[in-house]
N, C-alpha and C positions, 0 to 999 in steps of 0.2 A: 750766411754766417761763415766767416773765415775759420778754417780748421786750425787747431793748435797741436803741438807735439803731445804725445802720450804723457799722462801725468807722471811727473817725477823723472822724466828723461830729457836729454838734450836733443837738439835737432838731429845730430849725427846718430844718436841711439834710435831715434824715431825712424830715420831712413833705413837703418840696419834692420829694425823690426819689420818694416814694410817690405824688405827684400830688395832694396836698391843697393847699388854698389858692387854688382858682380864684375868679374874681370874678363876683358876681351884680350885674348892672346894675339899680339901683332903677327902678321905674316912675314913672308920672305921676299915679297915683291912690292916694296913701298914706292910711293911717289910723293913729292913735296908740292903742296898747294899753297901759294902765296896769295892771300885774299886782299885785294884792293889796297895796295901800297900807294895811295894817292895823296897828292899835295893838299887835297881838301881837308885832310886830317892834321897836317903839319904846318900850314900857313896861318899865322895868327889872325889875319883878316878874313878867314873863311868862317862861315856860319857853323861848319862842322868841325872846327878846330878842336883838337884834344891834345893834352900834354902826353904824347906817346913817344917822345924822343928815345927813351930807353928801349922801348919795344921795337922801334924801327932799327936801332943799332943791333939788337939781338937778332932780328929778322935777317939783316944783312949777313951777320956772322953765320947763321944756320944755313942760309942759302949757299954760302961758300962750302960748308961741310957737305951739304947734299950734292953739290956739283962735284966735289972731290970724290964722293962715294959713287958717283955715276948713275944716280937714280933720275928718273924723269922729273922735270920741274915744270909746273904750270903756274902762270900768273893770271889773276883775274882783274878786270877793270869794269867799271860801270860807265855806260854811254847812253845818252838819249839824243836822237836825231833832231828833235824839235823842242822848242822852249816849253811846250805844253806837256812834255814828258809822256806822250801817249803810249809809248812802249812800256812805261812803268806802271800804267794803270792806276789802281787804287793806292799802291805803295807811294807813287809820286805825289798823289793828293795828300796822303797822310803825312809825308815828310817833305815840306816845301824846300828844305835845305838841299834836297837832291838836285836842285837846279844847278848846283856846282858841277854836275856831271853832264851838262849839255855839251854837245859837240862844239869844240872851239874854245871852251873855257879852260884856261891854264890850270885851274884847280883840279881838273879831271886827269891831268897827266901824272905819270909815275914820279914818285919821290926820287931824288938823285940817288943813283946807285942801283936802281931797279929796272933800268931799261932792259927789255928782253934780249937775251943772248941767243946766239946760234944754237938751235936744237931745243930751245924752250918754247912752250906753247902758251899763247895768249887766249884766254877765254873772255869774251865780252858778255856781260850779264846786265839784267835790268831789275833784278829783285835781290833780296838779301842772300839767298843761297846760290852758290856757284853752280849748282845742279839745275836750278829752276829755269826751264826754257832753253837750256844749252845742251851741247853734245858731250859734255864732260864725262858722264857715266859711260857712254858708249866708247869714248876714247880710252878710258881707264880699263874697261873690260877687254877691249881689243889688245891692249898691251899686257894683259894678264896681271894687272895690279890688284893686290889684295888688301893693302893698307894705305891710308892717306894721312900723311903728316901735315897738319894744318897750322899755318901761322898767318898773321895779318890783323886787319882792323874791320870792325870793332867787336870786342868780345861778346857783348849782349845782343848784337845784331847779326852781322854777316858770318861771324865765326860760329855762333851757336846754330844758326840756320844751316850752314854748310856742314857742320858736324852731324846734325840730325839727318840731313839728306844723304850724307855718306853712309851712315848706318842703315838707312832705309833702302839704299841701293846695294848693300852687301859688302861695303868696304869698312874695315876697322878704322875708326877715326881716332887719331892721336893729336890732341891740341898741345902745343909746346908753350908752357906757361909764360916764360919770359918774352916770348915772341908774339904775344897778342896784347892789345891794350884797349882802353875805353876812356870815356870822358870823366869817369869818377871811379874810385876804388870799390864803391858798393856794388854797382851792377857788374863790374869786372869780376870781383870775388864770388858773388852769388851765382853768376852764370858758370864760372869755372867749377864751382861746387856741384851744380846741377848736371853739367856735362859729365863730370866724373861719376856721378851717382846713377844717371839714367841714359846716357848717350854713348859715351866712349871712354877713352883714357886721357888723362892729363899728365904729361911728362914734364919734368924739368928739362932745361936745355942740356944739362949734363947727361940725363937719362936718354934723351933723344939722340945725342951724339954717340953714346955708348951702344945704342941699338943699331945705328948705322955701321959703327965700327965692327960690331959682332958679325953682322951680315957680310961685310967686306972680308973679314977674316975667314969666314966659312966659305967664301966664294959663291954665295947664293945670289948676290945682286947681279942682274943682267939688264942693262938699259936697252930699251927698244924704241 
């Protein structure tokens, strides 16, 4: 039987009663993680197409802000060497649309404007989380990173999974609301709500920019 909120309360009140929604204070050594800015989500003929144009534009804007602030920037991409998606295991079987990310498929390439730049790090992944089966956690730890600003696609899949694994690996996850998108507003909003309640922080683009600006003003950002 599916549970329902406590009698006479809203879902927000029920979450508060349960003790969800605590605050994680961001640290002073952030990195930006741009999750899967792939053509598979922006090309109308792709099975994974989603109307995420506004999110992509905001992602580009925030990437520039992060670059100006001088924080480390990571971009993730999904790649499978073979058409059977053996590296994706059960995930590939569950989501046949992942065939878009087979090596050589143009839909697997970065959206225009997201080609990696000098000094940026590309993480190749096979599962939703940017941490699953990759060296991302070790890289962040080596650089002394304490906070991960997360943008990218899609909210209910790779963004949520990445935020959860960031938390579980000891990094404060901050998802930038305008810089993530999904196929439909319902999973987008419900997952942002749950991320804010149970996993990390959800900042507006303005709040995220103010956070970076405050660190730069204090002289605490040190890119390594």
